[in-house]
Structure formats: structure tokens, C-alpha cells
KOLMARRO-417814 format. One record per atom (N, C-alpha, C): x, y, z; residue in one letter. Coordinates in steps of 0.001 Angstrom, whole numbers, plus 500000, padded with zeros to 6 digits. Example, Ala and Ser with C-alpha at 12.3 -4.5 7.8 and 13.67 -1.06 7.14 Angstrom:
<nodes>
513190494310507800A
512300495500507800A
513200496700507800A
512850497750507080S
513670498940507140S
512900500030507870S
</nodes>
This chain:
<nodes>
333823464112280486M
335139464616280071M
335639463820278868M
336033464551277814S
336560463882276631S
337929463295276925S
338172462093276397L
339478461464276563L
340328461586275309L
339901462416274370S
340736462686273210S
341772463741273587S
342856463810272834L
343889464798273119L
343340466206272905L
343623467068273863T
343189468448273752T
344234469343274391T
344299470576273975T
345278471512274528T
344558472719275121T
345161473278276169F
344648474505276763F
345786475190277503F
345603476449277833S
346612477211278569S
345935477965279699S
346504477855280922F
345911478595282047F
346915478784283181F
348026479457283008P
348525480002281741P
349483479049281025P
349861477933281686T
350854477033281095T
350268476268279918T
350916476269278764P
350446475427277655P
350418473966278092P
349256473340277943T
349039471991278481T
348405471098277431T
348933469886277322L
348321468853276487L
347695467834277414L
346390467570277225F
345664466642278084F
345130465483277260F
345288464257277790G
344643463103277192G
345562461902277088G
344966460703276981P
345761459482276834P
346630459539275586P
347861459088275746G
348786459095274618G
349556460383274456G
349281461360275303G
349967462652275177G
351470462552275335G
351933461583276135L
353366461430276365L
354130461184275059L
353488460531274099K
354157460208272845K
354544461449272050K
353925462582272359T
354227463823271627T
355425464560272211T
356030464030273280L
357127464740273949L
358270465103273009L
358754464206272138P
359877464587271270P
359599465812270410P
358384465910269864E
358100467068269014E
358014468346269837E
357547468240271070R
357502469426271924R
358910469863272303R
359799468914272618L
361181469269272924L
361845469926271722L
361572469394270533A
362140469990269319A
361642471423269158A
360360471644269441F
359790472989269342F
360492473956270291F
360866473443271487L
361547474274272477L
363048474380272221L
363548473670271207G
364972473700270893G
365820472832271800G
365201471853272458V
365914470985273385V
366349469706272663V
367665469471272634K
368211468281271978K
368764467260272976K
369092467727274172R
369704466843275181R
369078467146276549R
367883466620276806P
367217466940278074P
367757466133279238P
367692466734280413L
367919466011281654L
366556465586282185L
366333464283282301V
365097463759282876V
365277463695284386V
364461464443285110V
364541464509286571V
363405463670287143V
363775462671287970T
362776461762288517T
363313461188289825T
362619460207290377D
363121459544291590D
363488458101291281D
364302457518292154G
364836456186291886G
363778455111291768G
362715455204292550G
361665454205292478G
360907454238291168G
360728455409290618L
359939455547289394L
360667454966288183L
361998454938288232V
362787454422287106V
362445452966286800V
361945452242287801Q
361646450813287620Q
360201450558287180Q
359435451598286903T
358000451429286669T
357642451431285189T
356417450999284924E
355879451041283571E
355787452476283067E
355500453414283965A
355416454816283553A
356744455285282965A
357858454902283618F
359163455310283096F
359478454599281784F
359035453360281660R
359229452662280384R
358475453361279252R
357317453919279561Q
356584454690278560Q
357374455938278166Q
357972456582279162L
358794457761278873L
359993457377278013L
360659456287278374S
361823455822277617S
361448455543276172S
360287454912275971A
359842454611274612A
359596455891273833A
359027456895274508A
358750458161273823A
360037458873273421A
361032458867274327L
362285459571274052L
363232458759273176L
363040457450273151G
363940456584272388G
364952455947273310G
364681454709273726E
365550454031274688E
366991453979274203E
367198453822272915S
368555453692272379S
369357454982272517S
368654456108272744K
369353457394272852K
369671457778274293K
369253456946275263R
369525457259276657R
371024457280276902R
371497458336277520G
372930458500277758G
373626459212276623G
372970459240275482D
373512459948274335D
372621461154274025D
371333460864273800G
370402461942273495G
369690462497274709G
369617461711275808W
368994462204277029W
369625461547278252W
369617462283279350I
370303461894280572I
369262461777281688I
369505460869282629V
368593460695283763V
369267461126285057V
368573461955285821F
368945462224287207F
367807461701288072F
368071460662288867S
367014460010289646S
367264460118291148S
367933461173291562G
368291461314292973G
367327462123293801G
366068462223293382V
365099463035294115V
364529462251295294V
364543462875296482H
363970462269297686H
362453462488297725H
361723461643298479P
360267461821298584P
359863463198299098P
360624463742300048N
360469465140300455N
361769465834300048N
361769466543298913P
363030466973298303P
363832467931299174P
365150467737299121V
366075468561299899V
366983469321298938V
367646470321299489E
368472471202298673E
369539470435297899E
370085469386298498A
371117468599297814A
370592467985296524A
369293467649296473D
368712467105295248D
368844468108294109D
368574469362294421V
368629470420293408V
370081470660292978V
370985470696293944I
372397470929293633I
372959469796292784I
372677468546293183D
373186467394292432D
372568467325291039D
371302467662290931G
370650467654289625G
371235468708288699G
371504469891289252A
372112470943288439A
373515470540287981A
374247469867288849K
375587469390288465K
375486468376287332K
374524467453287415A
374331466477286335A
373983467184285033A
373152468208285120Y
372764468986283940Y
373985469635283291Y
374787470319284104L
375940471045283573L
377033470092283091L
377304469036283866D
378355468089283480D
378011467370282181D
376727467119281949S
376293466384280756S
375947467298279594S
376138468596279817K
375873469606278778K
374438469476278249K
373506469383279178C
372091469323278800C
371597470713278406C
370467470753277735D
369927472038277287D
368441472189277601D
367934471371278529G
366546471468278946G
366241470410279985G
365083470551280632V
364679469642281708V
363342469007281353V
363251467691281577V
361966466992281583V
361757466506283006V
360841467138283729A
360533466746285101A
359414465722285058A
359692464510285572F
358795463371285390F
358590462691286731F
357382462783287279G
357129462128288559G
356064462845289350G
356112462662290670G
355206463366291559G
355709464764291850G
355092465383292846G
355440466774293130G
356896466986293463G
357543466001294105S
358948466163294480S
359830466290293245S
359655465391292284A
360464465445291063A
360170466710290270A
358907467109290233L
358558468313289483L
359163469553290136L
359105469625291463D
359689470771292163D
361195470836291956D
361875469687292069V
363323469667291876V
363665470022290429V
362926469453289481G
363189469753288072G
363082471226287764G
362069471875288314K
361915473313288077K
363027474101288755K
363395473695289991A
364386474458290751A
365802474277290238A
366113473124289650I
367441472904289080I
367837474048288156I
366865474580287456R
367163475640286476R
367674476909287141R
367315477119288413L
367828478291289125L
369339478184289299L
369817476989289686I
371258476814289913I
372001476681288588I
371354476146287560V
371977476136286232V
372259477568285782V
371341478462286077K
371534479872285700K
372565480557286595K
372542480208287905R
373477480820288856R
374090479723289721R
375168479078289221P
375751477916289918P
376188478200291350P
376437479437291682E
376883479763293042E
375716479901294021E
374492479807293549L
373318480107294364L
373125479100295492L
372897479590296703K
372347478810297810K
370851479116297834K
370033478079297905L
368596478312297808L
368076479215298921L
368755479231300054A
368354480133301135A
368514481595300730A
369356481841299717D
369598483209299260D
368737483575298053D
367850482682297642F
366966482987296513F
366134484228296832F
366080485139295858R
365277486349296031R
364377486530294817R
363145486834295077F
362189487072294008F
362634488227293110F
363274489214293724E
363614490444293003E
364713490244291965E
365468489163292036D
366552488942291081D
365993488656289684D
366833488806288688D
366433488582287302D
366540487094286976D
365389486422286835W
365380484992286553W
364943484697285130W
364953485703284288R
364602485460282890R
365646484569282224R
365171483746281270G
366091482904280520G
366431481589281182G
365572481100282085L
365806479770282652L
365716478714281559L
366385477590281781A
366378476499280802A
364941476041280530A
364650475616279301P
363308475096278987P
362958473910279874P
361673473784280193C
361237472720281096C
359880472185280666C
359793470865280566V
358520470185280341V
358208469373281585V
357004469531282138C
356602468799283338C
355552467752282978C
355774466532283467I
354856465417283202I
354566464740284537I
353413465021285161P
353113464407286450P
352715462943286309P
353190462129287235T
352788460725287286T
351856460468288468T
351533461528289206T
350544461470290276T
349574462623290074T
348407462520290700A
347417463594290624A
347254464172292014A
348159465082292382G
348147465608293738G
348598467042293846G
349908467272293754T
350443468593294066T
350068469641293033T
349945469241291774G
349726470226290723G
350967471058290440G
352119470597290924S
353346471373290752S
353659471654289293S
353142470812288396E
353412470999286973E
352954472359286464E
351929472950287090V
351440474252286635V
351749475350287644V
352585475048288644G
352862475998289701G
354033476919289395G
354019478035290088R
355073479047289953R
356134478903291028R
356157477792291735S
357064477667292865S
357623476258292968S
358665476140293779S
359222474856294175S
359361474866295689S
358973473758296318V
359063473642297778V
360193472658298092V
361231473166298719I
362453472388298966I
362865472574300422I
363319471499301089T
363851471613302441T
365285472121302373T
365548473235303040L
366859473876302973L
367858473201303903L
369108473139303445A
370174472554304263A
370448473401305503A
370320474708305375S
370693475609306466S
369688475626307602S
368437475294307327T
367391475398308355T
366704474074308665T
366783473118307742G
366045471876307909G
364548472045307743G
364130473173307192R
362705473455307022R
362375473659305544R
361113473429305228K
360677473639303853K
360651475129303540K
361102475463302347A
361054476844301887A
360442476861300493A
359812477971300180V
359147478116298892V
359940479089298027V
360435478584296900M
361019479456295885M
359899479801294912M
359487481057294897F
358351481469294081F
358795482510293055F
358462482247291787H
358703483238290732H
357971482786289478H
357315483690288767P
356628483304287526P
357529482618286517P
358833482921286537E
359748482297285586E
359920480802285856E
359521480331287050L
359616478911287359L
358520478087286674L
357525478735286123L
356499477997285386L
357134477135284298L
356629475923284148A
357087475064283055A
356724475691281715A
357481475335280692D
357169475807279346D
356051474989278708D
355862473777279215Y
354841472891278638Y
354522471814279657Y
353273471395279683V
352821470337280592V
352095469271279788V
352360468022280109I
351630466897279508I
350886466164280622I
349560466149280536L
348707465424281478L
348174464192280757L
348854463079280936D
348503461836280256D
348045460818281294D
346734460526281360P
346262459591282390P
346861458199282284P
347333457795281109E
347950456477280974E
349199456354281830E
349872457472282070V
351097457472282870V
350790457197284339V
349571457486284787T
349229457325286201T
348544455997286506T
348328455166285498V
347579453917285684V
348221453002286723V
349537452948286768G
350226452051287691G
350414452598289090G
349918453789289370L
350089454375290704L
349299453551291726L
349952453044292779P
349257452189293752P
348103452926294428P
347097452186294902P
345935452818295538P
346294453758296689P
347271453373297533K
347611454235298666K
348144455584298209K
348990455576297189L
349509456846296678L
348441457602295902L
347586456880295204T
346470457533294523T
345609458272295536T
345361457615296681A
344539458222297723A
345218459445298334A
346482459303298738A
347176460399299413A
347336461603298503A
347715461359297254T
347881462490296338T
346528463098295989T
345491462267295907G
344165462795295604G
343626463675296713G
343834463282297973I
343399464129299083I
344255465391299154I
345501465304298739D
346338466504298624D
345681467507297677D
345255467033296511A
344582467916295550A
343290468483296139A
342537467643296849L
341300468121297476L
341602469202298507L
342649469003299294T
343032469999300296T
343387471320299637T
344127471258298540H
344464472486297816H
343204473239297396H
342258472501296849C
341035473145296371C
340221473733297518C
340059472973298611I
339264473461299737I
339936474647300408I
341244474543300661E
341915475641301359E
342009476895300500E
342222476731299210S
342289477927298367S
340920478588298256S
339853477773298136Y
338518478360298042Y
338155479136299312Y
338484478592300481T
338090479228301735T
339079480282302215T
340230480386301569C
341180481454301888C
340484482806301700C
340665483749302634P
339918485012302564P
340419486012301527P
341508485722300849M
342004486639299826M
340997486725298677M
340915487891298053F
339955488087296959F
340552487615295636F
339974486555295079H
340408486048293785H
339276485171293238H
338211485788292721P
337025485014292319P
337297483998291221P
338289484241290371M
338604483250289335M
339140481963289964M
340004482118290958C
340515480932291658C
339393480210292396C
338440480962292925D
337321480326293622D
336558479386292685D
336298479845291477G
335584479004290518G
336373477769290138G
337666477934289928V
338528476797289579V
338552475788290724V
338662476290291960A
338729475402293125A
337444474596293289A
336302475229293137L
335029474518293301L
334858473433292244L
335254473704291014E
335154472674289979E
336145471554290250E
337315471891290788G
338268470852291172G
337696469937292243G
337010470523293223I
336366469727294274I
335336468785293662I
334539469293292729R
333517468459292086R
334138467280291355R
335214467523290633L
335874466445289897L
336439465391290843L
337065465839291924I
337661464897292874I
336578464075293571I
335491464739293970A
334415464038294674A
333833462913293828A
333833463078292512G
333263462065291643G
334254461077291075G
335547461264291357S
336557460463290658S
337566459761291546S
337841460287292740L
338950459741293528L
338695458295293946L
337503457991294436E
337222456600294801E
337373455672293605E
336871456098292455R
336974455280291249R
338423455023290884R
339256456052290964A
340666455900290607A
341376454957291573A
340983454982292856C
341600454095293842C
341151452647293638C
339877452470293297E
339334451121293128E
339788450460291836E
339955451253290781N
340322450721289470N
341338451651288826N
342611451316288992G
343666452168288463G
343614452346286966G
342950451429286268G
342848451516284811G
341699452347284316G
340937452963285218D
339824453825284826D
340391455147284311D
340581455236283000L
341252456407282427L
340451457681282612L
339126457570282601E
338334458779282808E
338558459330284211E
338514458450285225A
338747458893286594A
340173459422286752A
341134458718286165R
342527459175286235R
342677460549285572R
342031460730284445G
342126462012283758G
341496463139284542G
340333462871285140R
339681463887285954R
340538464269287151R
341204463300287747M
342064463599288888M
343277464423288470M
343868464114287316L
344981464931286825L
344539466376286609L
343374466534285985A
342865467886285743A
342602468605287063A
341982467899288020A
341655468517289298A
342906468906290082A
343956468078290008A
345197468405290703A
345809469682290137A
345809469789288817A
346316471016288197A
345459472207288591A
344145472005288657M
343247473090289037M
343505473531290474M
343782472576291361G
344086472934292733G
345312473827292831G
346321473523292018A
347541474334292041A
347316475704291429A
346493475786290387V
346131477095289838V
345398477903290905V
344469477245291608A
343652477941292599A
344478478439293779A
345497477664294196F
346168478090295424F
347212479176295206F
347250479752293990Q
347980481017293895Q
347261482070294733Q
345995481794295069K
345237482656295977K
345778482544297402K
346336481416297751D
346948481049299031D
346210479889299665D
346772479406300795L
346273478188301425L
345856478491302864L
345961477498303754G
345499477705305113G
346256476870306123G
345648476688307293A
346336476073308418A
346656474601308197A
345874473909307373T
346184472498307114T
347604472356306595T
347985473227305687H
349336473129305129H
350408473513306141H
350105474445307034S
351086474773308072S
351311473595309007S
350264472793309248L
350424471582310056L
351136470480309285L
350852470388307988A
351384469290307176A
352867469434306885A
353334470641306629H
354732470814306243H
355703470277307302H
355525470568308601P
356442469994309590P
356328468476309708P
355161467921309425L
355032466460309467L
355927465802308417L
356198466520307336S
357120466006306326S
358566466193306752S
358923467394307196T
360330467660307505T
360777466965308786T
359908466868309789I
360294466279311074I
360022464779311111I
358911464361310541C
358491462953310642C
358650462183309336C
359044462860308258G
359239462184306981G
357945461727306325G
356829462324306694M
355529461885306190M
355266462427304788M
354641461613303936H
354217462054302610H
353291463260302768H
353509464280301943H
352768465534302103H
351263465337301951H
350860464530300985G
349434464305300782G
348800463614301974G
349490462623302533L
348989461941303719L
348886462911304890L
349901463759305059A
349872464742306145A
348666465668306005A
348382466106304800N
347197466940304587N
345922466184304934N
345847464926304516A
344648464127304783A
344389463996306272A
345446463825307065L
345291463624308501L
344923464908309230L
345274466048308649C
345042467330309324C
343808468077308823C
343392467818307602L
342303468590306996L
341017468579307819L
340507467415308271P
339213467441308974P
339224468277310255P
340320468214311033V
340336468962312295V
340429470460312033V
341130470857310978V
341185472275310616V
339812472753310157V
339119471937309366M
337773472311308928M
336846472462310131M
336980471586311118E
336155471695312327E
336389473027313035E
337650473369313247L
337972474632313928L
337445475827313139L
337704475836311834N
337280476972311017N
335762477142311026N
335051476025310944S
333581476114310892S
333001476582312217S
333658476256313331Q
333186476728314633Q
333301478249314733Q
334345478790314132R
334594480230314244R
333998481031313086R
333647480346312009K
333053481029310851K
331992480114310247K
330833480018310875P
329795479087310409P
329375479357308966P
329135478269308237G
328708478376306845G
329849478387305847G
331064478325306355L
332246478431305493L
332276477352304421L
331780476150304744Y
331957475010303846Y
330687474622303081Y
329678475493303092R
328441475150302386R
328698474893300900R
329387475795300229R
329602475630298793R
330580474501298491R
331466474212299423V
332328473031299277V
331466471776299265V
330512471705300200G
329626470547300253G
328767470429299012G
328265471540298514I
327463471509297285I
328305470996296122I
329566471448296053A
330463470967294999A
330700469465295121A
330630468942296355C
330787467496296570C
329529466720296211C
328457467440295890G
327206466775295523G
326225466621296656G
326445467284297777L
325545467169298926L
324337468088298769L
323194467647299227D
321964468434299187D
321856469219300489D
322525470354300541I
322585471119301792I
322179472577301589I
321548472878300479V
321167474268300208V
320253474809301296V
319304473988301759G
318339474458302744G
318751474252304181G
319952473748304413C
320411473477305782C
320857474758306478C
320881474714307805S
321510475793308563S
323006475804308272S
323655476906308603D
325105476984308387D
325824475855309130D
325430475635310380A
326100474602311174A
325895473224310568A
324676472942310121A
324397471630309531A
325139471448308218A
325200472512307399A
325911472426306116A
327386472130306346A
327985472824307312D
329389472573307632D
329587471147308142D
328714470741309064S
328859469425309679S
328767468308308645S
327813468406307739R
327644467366306730R
328813467360305744R
329326468547305438T
330464468627304516T
331711468010305143T
331968468341306396I
333149467799307069I
333026466290307218I
331831465804307549L
331620464361307639L
331879463699306287L
331422464336305215H
331644463780303873H
333137463682303570H
333899464703303939V
335349464684303705V
335989463571304522V
335598463447305799R
336129462366306640R
335822460998306028R
334593460825305565E
334199459543304985E
334959459252303702E
335174460285302885L
335934460086301649L
337364459649301970L
337978460289302949I
339340459912303342I
339375458446303768I
338366458023304533G
338308456623304950G
338042455673303799G
337152456062302885K
336795455187301770K
337969454911300840K
338908455862300759V
340061455634299885V
341219454971300642V
340931454518301869G
341897453676302567G
342862454378303490G
342612455640303839I
343505456366304740I
342918456339306143I
343663455800307087E
343235455761308483E
343602457079309144E
342609457761309686L
342868459022310365L
343563458771311694L
344281459773312175G
345010459661313439G
346509459693313215G
347151460742313693L
348601460857313515L
349349459710314176L
348852459258315335R
349523458155316026R
349559456900315158R
348506456697314383S
348449455501313525S
349534455517312458S
350130456680312244H
351156456815311213H
352518457163311828H
352690456822313107G
354003456911313730G
354376458238314341G
353422459157314460V
353730460464315059V
353479460391316560V
354496460697317356S
354392460601318812S
354355461986319452S
353832462046320656L
353666463326321350L
354997464006321652L
356092463250321717D
357373463879322024D
357849464806320903D
357225464712319745K
357575465601318631K
356690466848318586K
355720466946319510L
354710467993319416L
355305469395319456L
356227469659320377D
356787471012320492D
357489471430319207D
358269470513318640A
358982470834317399A
358004471062316252A
356956470247316195L
355949470410315140L
355265471765315259L
354876472130316476V
354177473404316682V
355071474576316315V
356344474497316694A
357264475600316399A
357377475835314897A
357523474747314139Q
357624474916312684Q
356296475347312075Q
355201474792312575A
353891475163312030A
353605476638312262A
353983477155313435A
353742478568313737A
354539479478312808A
355730479024312396D
356565479813311492D
356127479695310031D
355363478664309713D
354942478436308332D
353950479523307906D
354127480113306721P
353270481241306329P
351852480872305923P
351574479600305637C
350255479259305082C
349108479617306015C
349305479471307337H
348191479724308250H
347819481202308312H
348681482061307780R
348361483495307799R
347180483823306900R
346885482945305950T
345719483148305090T
344643482098305360T
344652481539306571N
343559480667306996N
342280481505307084N
341102480908306893P
339858481680306944P
339633482406308269P
340194481849309357V
340137482506310661V
341548482517311237V
341883483533312037P
343230483581312610P
343475482395313539P
344715481889313523V
345089480817314444V
346398481183315135V
346488480822316387T
347687481059317196T
348503479778317295T
349669479901317892A
350493478712318118A
349748477709318996A
348998478199319966E
348234477285320823E
347112476606320047E
346508477343319094D
345515476713318220D
346155475573317425D
347337475815316901L
348029474793316112L
348361473580316972L
348753473822318212R
349009472717319136R
347723471906319357R
346627472614319563G
345355471937319764G
344921471145318545G
345218471659317363L
344874470954316131L
345686469665315999L
346987469736316301Y
347801468519316278Y
347234467485317249Y
346875467932318458L
346351467013319456L
345016466413318991L
344177467246318372A
342892466746317861A
343093465735316747A
344201465901315986A
344477464979314867A
345185463722315324A
345622463677316559M
346351462513317063M
345472461255317072M
</nodes>
């Protein structure tokens, strides 16, 4: 992979490569943005990544030429979007720079909905409404996980239900994306691991989703290949720009691919965030192997091409052996990047099981799982992941 600056669109115009962040002012000028609202989280404001952003925008212009909203929670809630929109309107901003992990990117994209319609409750969001003319938005991920920078949706926990909801509309796409591996260099190994397995889950679940979308299948398989060869390197050496760049690309590819849809892993993971406060990537990592086990039992051979993309020599294996070796490889990768499997090891207790199952059963992602799953299946999966 070349580490020189390069641009591509699929469909979001994207600049990839080290140093890309420095081009942000000219891109904002191109979009007609003179006073952006930078949407991020409070922890990121203290990091080297944010200092790089400040240098690009001009530290002396902060508060005059650009405004910061840093009230994004790790699992974003509706109040984050409302407060961010208020900061945008009160400061007379004219565009959004979403800077951070998936939470900041989702909030940054969604703020524009309330800027357009200040009376909007996110529970009342409707795809059918006219969302043309949203404020310009540039997304700059500081993690390689959700791929939200290229996504058409925002996932926000609603005040009215306490559950995650998906606001989906093509108009939510960012106007421009900057994938700069230098921005991710300071990401700690644990977050590198959790966000990286999040990207892997996106690629695996989108590829095995039964919906017909062969273009997404190709993107997902290449994303798996990039992650298999890069995630350990990125965790071991945060300064490995090639590995960091490959992970950024793979995360974006996972999000492009999952427009095809996802599977039961995500239905299990979403309640772990809303009920237990667990990082979404970690929740996916803890649930992915048990879901793969169930799916392979009911649809043998499902993971053969996933394993081949991981570099396994399984072409001549039986379907059962190909699945088994692929699932073992995924389990081993999760362990090698420092994630201990087992929900109990991460503070999830059995007394939360009924609530988790209820939310997981209501979550739409399992409807496009490779095999049908019932509420009892979801309960069994949680227990297997314990």
C-alpha cells in the first residue's frame, strides 16, 4: 500500500495518506465553510491527535474561526446531538468537522439534522422527509473501527427508549473524508484492538449476510485481508504507519460493505453498549466467535472464503474443517491483540441477561443473519459468550 497522498471516491470523496490532515483548511474553503464546529469527545481534546487538528486549523483562530463541541459520550446519546446542534446555532457555525471515533463521527453527522430542523426529536426522524441541504461535513476518524466516516447513518441512543436507533439517509454522508494514519498513531493498543475487531466484524458479517450485493462482498473480503495482515502490527507498534493506514482503509471498507447489512453479532453487541456501557468494538469481539460457531453449525462452509481472505490454506478442507479453522483463527487473533474473551471478564452478569435478550431480539441486525435466530438462540449465544 502506497503511503503517499491519494484520493478516491466510493462514493464519499476521500483523501488517504500521512499528512492529509494538513489539507483540511483548503477543503473547508472549497466547501464554503468559514466557521466550522469541531465535534469530538472530551478525552480526545487532550491528545496529540487534537493538537495536530489545532495546528491544521490554526490554534490562534480557535473560538474565533472555529468552535469546539467536546460533549460526545463513548456511546452517544440524543442529548449529545441536541447540545451539539445548539452550540452550532449559537456560535453561528456554517459546517461540521467530525473528529474522533465512531461516536464523534455519528454525532457530528446527526447534528446537521437538528440544525436543519431544530424542533426535531430523533425518535421522529423519518427517511421520507426532505433532508437535502444539510450543513457541509468533513469526517476525520482517529480510530480504525466503525467506518462511520463513509456511512449513511448515525447510531444514537434515544432519550425516549434508552435504546440505540439508526438514523439512515444518503444525505447523512460526509462531504469529504480524510484518512490520515498519523492521526491514529497515539491510539492505545486496547482501543486499537477493539476498534480493529469492530472493523473485522463489519467485514465478516456483511460478507456472510444473505442479501445479494456482490460488490460489497468483494470489498468485505479485501477488508478482511487487510485486517488479518495489519491489526497485530498496529497493536504492537502504534507508529507503524503502513499498518495504521491499512486499518483505516479496512475500517472504511467494512462500513461500505455493511450497507448490505449485518448479522446477529451486532444484535448482541448493541444492548451490551446501552445496558452495560461496553465499547461497541469490544462487544463485537466478545460475541463474534460464538455467532460464527452457531452459523457454521447451521450452514456449513459459510466461512471458507473468510478464512482464505485471512491467509489460511483451507481450499481443500471439508466445509466443517474450513469453518472450524477460520473460527479458531478469529479467536486467536482476538487473543493476540489483547482482548480476553468472556462477557463475565468484562463485568457482564447473568442478572442482566433478560434485558439483554429483550433488546437483542428487537434489534434489526439479526434479521439479516446468515441463518434465522430466535430470542432463545440469542439467549444461548449470550450464555455461550459468558
